C-alpha positions in Angstrom: -14.0 10.0 -25.2 -17.3 10.6 -23.4 -17.5 13.5 -20.9 -18.9 12.4 -17.6 -21.1 14.7 -15.4 -20.5 13.0 -12.1 -20.5 15.0 -8.8 -20.4 12.0 -6.6 -18.9 11.4 -3.1 -17.7 8.1 -2.1 -19.0 6.2 1.0 -15.4 5.0 1.8 -14.8 5.5 5.6 -12.5 8.6 6.4 -9.8 9.4 5.9 -10.0 7.7 2.5 -12.6 10.0 1.0 -12.8 10.9 -2.7 -15.1 12.8 -5.1 -15.6 12.0 -8.8 -15.7 15.1 -11.0 -16.5 15.9 -14.6 -13.7 17.1 -16.7 -14.8 20.7 -16.9 -15.4 21.0 -13.2 -12.0 19.3 -12.5 -10.1 21.7 -15.0 -11.8 24.7 -13.3 -10.9 23.7 -9.9 -7.5 22.1 -10.4 -6.3 23.0 -13.9 -3.8 25.6 -13.1 -2.4 23.5 -10.1 -2.0 20.4 -12.3 -0.3 22.4 -15.1 2.1 23.8 -12.5 2.9 20.5 -11.1 3.5 19.1 -14.7 6.1 21.9 -15.1 7.7 20.8 -11.8 6.5 23.4 -9.2 4.0 23.3 -6.4 2.1 26.5 -7.0 1.2 26.9 -3.4 4.5 26.3 -1.6 6.8 27.0 -4.7 8.5 23.7 -3.8 10.0 21.6 -6.6 8.0 18.8 -7.7 9.3 15.3 -8.5 7.8 12.8 -10.9 7.9 9.0 -10.7 6.3 6.7 -13.4 5.3 3.3 -12.2 4.1 0.1 -13.9 0.8 -0.9 -12.3 -0.2 -4.2 -14.1 -0.8 -3.1 -17.7 -0.7 0.7 -17.1 1.8 3.5 -16.5 0.6 5.7 -13.4 2.7 8.8 -12.7 2.9 10.4 -9.1 3.8 14.1 -9.0 4.8 15.2 -5.4 7.2 17.6 -3.5 7.3 15.1 -0.7 10.5 13.0 -0.7 9.0 10.4 1.5 6.0 9.8 -0.8 8.3 9.6 -3.8 10.6 7.1 -2.1 7.7 4.8 -1.0 6.1 4.9 -4.4 9.5 4.0 -6.1 9.8 1.0 -3.7 6.2 -0.1 -4.1 6.0 -0.5 -7.8 8.1 -1.4 -10.9 9.5 1.6 -12.7 8.3 2.4 -16.2 8.9 4.7 -19.2 6.7 6.5 -21.7 3.5 8.6 -21.5 1.4 8.1 -18.4 -2.0 6.6 -18.5 -3.0 8.2 -15.4 -1.6 10.8 -12.9 -1.7 11.3 -9.2 -1.0 14.8 -7.8 -0.1 14.9 -4.1 -0.8 18.5 -3.2 0.8 19.8 0.1 -0.4 23.3 1.2 1.2 23.1 4.7 0.2 26.4 6.5 -1.1 28.0 3.4 -4.9 28.3 2.7 -6.2 25.5 0.5 -7.2 26.8 -3.0 -10.8 27.8 -3.4 -11.5 26.9 0.2 -11.2 23.1 -0.5 -10.9 20.9 2.7 -7.4 19.9 3.6 -8.3 16.6 5.2 -7.0 14.2 2.6 -10.0 14.3 0.4 -9.2 13.2 -3.2 -10.7 14.5 -6.4 -10.8 12.2 -9.5 -11.6 13.0 -13.1 -12.3 9.8 -15.1 -12.2 11.8 -18.4 -8.7 13.2 -17.7 -7.5 10.2 -15.7 -6.2 12.6 -13.0 -6.4 12.3 -9.2 -5.6 15.2 -6.8 -5.3 14.7 -3.1 -4.7 17.6 -0.7 -2.5 17.2 2.3 -2.4 13.4 2.3 -1.8 12.1 5.8 -0.6 8.8 4.6 0.6 6.9 1.6 -2.5 4.9 1.7 -4.4 7.8 0.3 -2.3 7.8 -2.9 -2.0 4.0 -3.3 -5.3 2.7 -1.9 -7.4 5.3 -3.4 -5.7 7.1 -6.2 -4.1 4.1 -7.9 -7.2 2.0 -7.3 -9.5 4.6 -8.8 -7.4 5.1 -11.9 -6.6 1.4 -12.6 -10.2 0.2 -11.8 -11.3 2.7 -14.5 -8.6 1.6 -17.0 -9.2 -2.0 -16.4 -12.9 -1.7 -17.0 -12.5 0.4 -20.1 -10.2 -2.4 -21.6 -13.0 -4.9 -21.5 -10.4 -7.6 -20.6 -9.7 -7.1 -17.0 -11.4 -6.3 -13.7 -9.7 -4.8 -10.5 -10.8 -7.2 -7.8 -11.1 -6.4 -4.1 -10.0 -9.9 -2.9 -7.1 -11.9 -1.7 -5.7 -14.8 -3.4 -3.5 -17.9 -2.8 -2.4 -20.8 -4.9 -3.2 -24.4 -3.7 -1.5 -27.3 -5.6 -1.5 -25.1 -8.7 -5.1 -23.9 -8.3 -6.0 -20.3 -7.4 -8.3 -19.6 -4.7 -9.8 -16.1 -4.5 -11.5 -15.0 -1.4 -13.8 -12.0 -1.4 -15.3 -10.3 1.7 -16.1 -7.2 3.6 -13.5 -5.9 6.0 -13.2 -7.6 9.2 -14.4 -11.2 8.0 -10.9 -12.7 7.8 -10.1 -12.4 4.1 -6.3 -11.8 5.0 -6.3 -14.4 7.7 -7.6 -17.1 5.5 -5.5 -16.3 2.5 -2.3 -16.3 4.6 -3.6 -19.5 6.2 -3.8 -21.1 2.8 -0.4 -19.8 1.6 1.3 -21.0 4.8 -0.4 -24.4 4.8 2.6 -26.3 3.6 6.3 -25.6 3.6 7.3 -27.1 0.2 5.9 -24.5 -2.1 2.7 -26.4 -3.0 0.7 -23.5 -1.5 1.7 -20.0 -2.4 0.7 -16.5 -1.5 -0.4 -14.3 -4.3 -2.2 -11.1 -3.1 -3.8 -9.6 -0.1 -6.8 -7.4 -0.7 -6.4 -6.4 -4.4 -5.6 -8.2 -7.6 -6.3 -7.8 -11.3 -8.2 -10.6 -13.1 -8.2 -11.5 -16.8 -11.8 -12.2 -17.3 -11.5 -14.4 -20.4 -8.5 -16.5 -19.4 -9.3 -16.7 -15.7 -5.9 -15.5 -14.5 -5.0 -13.4 -11.4 -2.2 -10.9 -11.4 -0.5 -9.4 -8.4 0.5 -5.7 -9.3 2.8 -4.6 -6.5 6.7 -5.1 -6.5 6.5 -4.9 -2.7 3.2 -5.2 -0.8 2.0 -2.3 1.2 0.6 -2.9 4.6 -1.3 -0.4 6.6 0.6 -1.0 9.8 1.0 -3.8 12.4 -2.3 -3.1 14.5 -4.4 -3.7 11.2 -2.5 -6.8 10.2 -4.1 -10.3 10.5 -2.9 -12.4 13.3 -1.7 -14.9 10.7 0.5 -12.4 8.9 1.8 -11.1 12.1 2.9 -14.7 13.0 4.6 -15.1 9.5 6.5 -11.9 9.9 7.5 -12.8 13.5 8.8 -16.3 12.3 10.6 -14.5 9.5 12.4 -12.2 11.9 13.3 -15.1 14.3 14.5 -17.4 11.3 16.6 -14.8 9.5 17.2 -12.2 12.2 16.3 -8.8 10.7 17.8 -9.7 7.3 14.6 -10.9 5.8 13.0 -7.5 6.3 16.0 -5.3 5.8 14.6 -3.9 2.6 11.2 -3.1 4.3 10.5 0.5 4.0 8.6 2.1 6.9 6.2 4.9 5.9 3.8 7.0 8.0 1.0 4.6 9.0 2.3 1.5 7.2 5.2 -0.4 5.6 6.2 -2.2 2.4 7.6 -5.8 2.5 8.6 -8.2 -0.2 6.6 -11.4 0.0 9.5 -13.2 -1.4 11.3 -12.4 1.8 8.7 -12.8 4.5 7.0 -15.7 2.8 9.8 -17.4 1.0 11.0 -17.3 -2.6 9.1 -20.4 -3.5 5.9 -19.4 -1.5 4.9 -16.5 -3.7 3.5 -16.1 -7.2 2.6 -13.0 -9.2 0.4 -14.9 -11.6 -2.0 -17.8 -11.0 -5.1 -19.5 -12.6 -8.3 -18.8 -10.9 -10.2 -21.9 -10.1 -12.1 -21.3 -7.0 -14.0 -18.2 -5.6 -15.0 -17.9 -2.1 -17.4 -15.2 -0.8 -17.4 -14.8 3.0 -20.3 -13.5 5.0 -21.1 -13.8 8.8 -24.7 -14.7 9.8 -25.1 -16.1 13.2 -28.7 -17.1 12.4 -27.7 -19.2 9.3 -26.8 -22.8 10.0 -25.3 -23.3 6.5 -21.5 -22.8 6.6 -20.9 -23.6 2.8 -23.2 -23.2 -0.1 -22.2 -23.6 -3.7 -23.3 -20.7 -6.0 -23.7 -20.4 -9.8 -21.9 -17.5 -11.6 -25.2 -15.6 -11.9 -26.3 -16.1 -8.3 -22.7 -14.9 -7.0 -22.8 -11.9 -9.3 -26.3 -11.0 -8.0 -25.0 -11.0 -4.5 -21.7 -9.0 -5.4 -23.6 -6.6 -7.4 -26.1 -5.8 -4.9 -23.6 -5.1 -2.2 -25.7 -6.7 0.4 -22.7 -8.5 2.1 -20.4 -5.4 2.0 -20.4 -3.4 5.3 -20.5 -0.2 3.2 -22.9 -1.5 0.7 -20.3 -1.3 -2.2 -20.9 -3.6 -5.2 -18.3 -6.3 -5.5 -16.8 -5.0 -2.1 -15.2 -2.3 -4.2 -15.8 1.4 -3.3 -13.6 2.5 -6.2 -16.2 1.6 -9.1 -18.1 4.4 -10.7 -21.8 3.7 -10.9 -23.9 4.3 -14.0 -26.4 2.0 -15.6 -24.1 1.4 -18.6 -21.1 0.7 -16.4 -23.0 -1.6 -14.1 -24.2 -3.6 -16.9 -20.7 -4.0 -18.5 -19.2 -4.7 -15.0 -21.8 -7.5 -14.6 -21.0 -9.1 -17.9 -17.3 -9.1 -17.1 -17.7 -10.7 -13.7 -20.1 -13.3 -15.0 -17.5 -14.2 -17.6 -14.7 -14.2 -15.0 -16.7 -16.5 -12.6 -18.3 -18.8 -15.2 -16.8 -22.4 -15.1 -15.2 -21.7 -11.7 -16.2 -23.3 -8.4 -18.0 -20.6 -6.4 -18.9 -20.9 -2.6 -20.6 -18.7 -0.1 -18.9 -19.4 3.1 -20.5 -18.3 6.5 -17.6 -17.4 8.8 -19.6 -17.7 12.0 -17.5 -20.3 13.5 -14.1 -20.1 15.0 -11.4 -19.0 12.4 -9.6 -22.4 12.4 -12.9 -24.1 11.6 -13.5 -21.7 8.7 -9.9 -22.1 7.5 -10.4 -25.9 7.5 -13.6 -25.7 5.5 -11.8 -23.3 3.0 -9.0 -25.9 2.7 -11.4 -28.6 1.9 -13.0 -26.5 -0.8 -9.5 -25.8 -2.2 -9.0 -29.5 -2.4 -12.6 -30.1 -3.6 -13.3 -32.4 -0.7 -16.7 -31.0 -0.1 -19.1 -28.5 -1.4 -21.7 -28.1 1.3 -21.5 -27.8 5.1 -23.9 -27.0 8.0 -23.7 -26.5 11.7 -26.1 -28.6 13.7 -26.0 -28.6 17.6 -22.4 -27.4 17.7 -21.2 -29.9 15.2 -20.1 -29.3 11.6 -21.3 -31.6 9.0 -19.8 -31.6 5.5 -21.2 -33.3 2.4 -18.7 -35.9 1.2 -20.1 -37.6 -1.9 -23.8 -38.1 -1.2 -23.5 -38.2 2.6 -23.2 -35.6 5.3 -20.5 -36.6 7.8 -19.3 -35.0 11.0 -16.0 -33.0 10.2 -14.8 -32.7 13.8 -15.1 -34.7 16.9 -17.2 -33.1 19.6 -16.1 -32.5 23.1 -17.9 -33.8 26.2 -20.0 -30.6 26.3 -20.8 -30.9 22.6 -18.4 -28.2 21.6 -15.9 -28.8 18.7 -12.3 -29.4 19.3 -9.2 -29.1 16.9 -9.3 -32.7 15.7 -10.8 -33.8 12.4 -13.0 -36.8 12.7 -11.4 -38.1 9.5 -8.0 -37.4 8.2 -7.6 -35.1 5.2 -4.4 -34.3 3.4 -2.7 -31.5 5.2 -5.7 -30.4 7.2 -5.0 -30.3 11.0 
């Protein structure tokens, strides 16, 4: 295995910071600590360390921690596994002691791709283990496989067709995927994943890796999901969320409980990809894209608020890796319907446009004088009736199955 010489810090907003290190630098800094953890002792606090091996998609990831809370949430988040770990996460608490070698104690993580080890010092939340450590390790493992990519996206299934939405934070990725999943009550629309999935690039299949889904906390939840959770509590009392585990800044919940058993799927075929942007100067609300044009946009990171390629801060950048990643995404997107959707209108309008794309009702749409025109066949038609002041109201000009 090649040895990397990285000394690279992420642009991920605090507190989810990490640094990629070469094998020798990592061993010099953390070798004695990880060896002690492997033997079951935190060398700083002398507290006993517990180990839990989890199945994360195709791989076995081990958490080593002396924090019972972290071990508990980890065990609830993932399916258990046996065997030799493919990657390890070390949660190092130093409490009142000095950090080794004067390292910062603010939750910064350190990752060695060669050793497939991730160390985080004094994590303030479970998110620093799951959303950084697990993502770094599995992104690396999936790309090395040449078969899978770790996708920063949300997915729902509509009439047996998978719709994957990719977007920067704050553009409504979660809102719209839950809007699609909750579109019908009979199981013809299903929730798959919110924010992260694995994709088989050859077979165009999406996999949801979590046993229970981790949410960062009610304030960060989309309004759509909050309404779903609220309806679930009202419908079943607290019983539907009894198995929810509250942890630090977030919680775990089983989508089979808050969505319904027939409203969730762990695996679905990927047929449609939607890339969201917000540009108030662009009148076009929907544009179809080729696989090459879509990958050009994703790779450049121009639509990402942090400039990350593929909206993913957990990929390691080198020329060779960038080329391989591009080939894999082109293979994944080829043969699919791909759209650039401008989420400049009200969320319900964007949701209606996305639902139409899922049903293949239109492929282009533009905003002209406050009215949305969608291309049906060879003719642009107004999608909504306009109010007296020219503004749009919630009534489609033409009935569409399930759209309201």
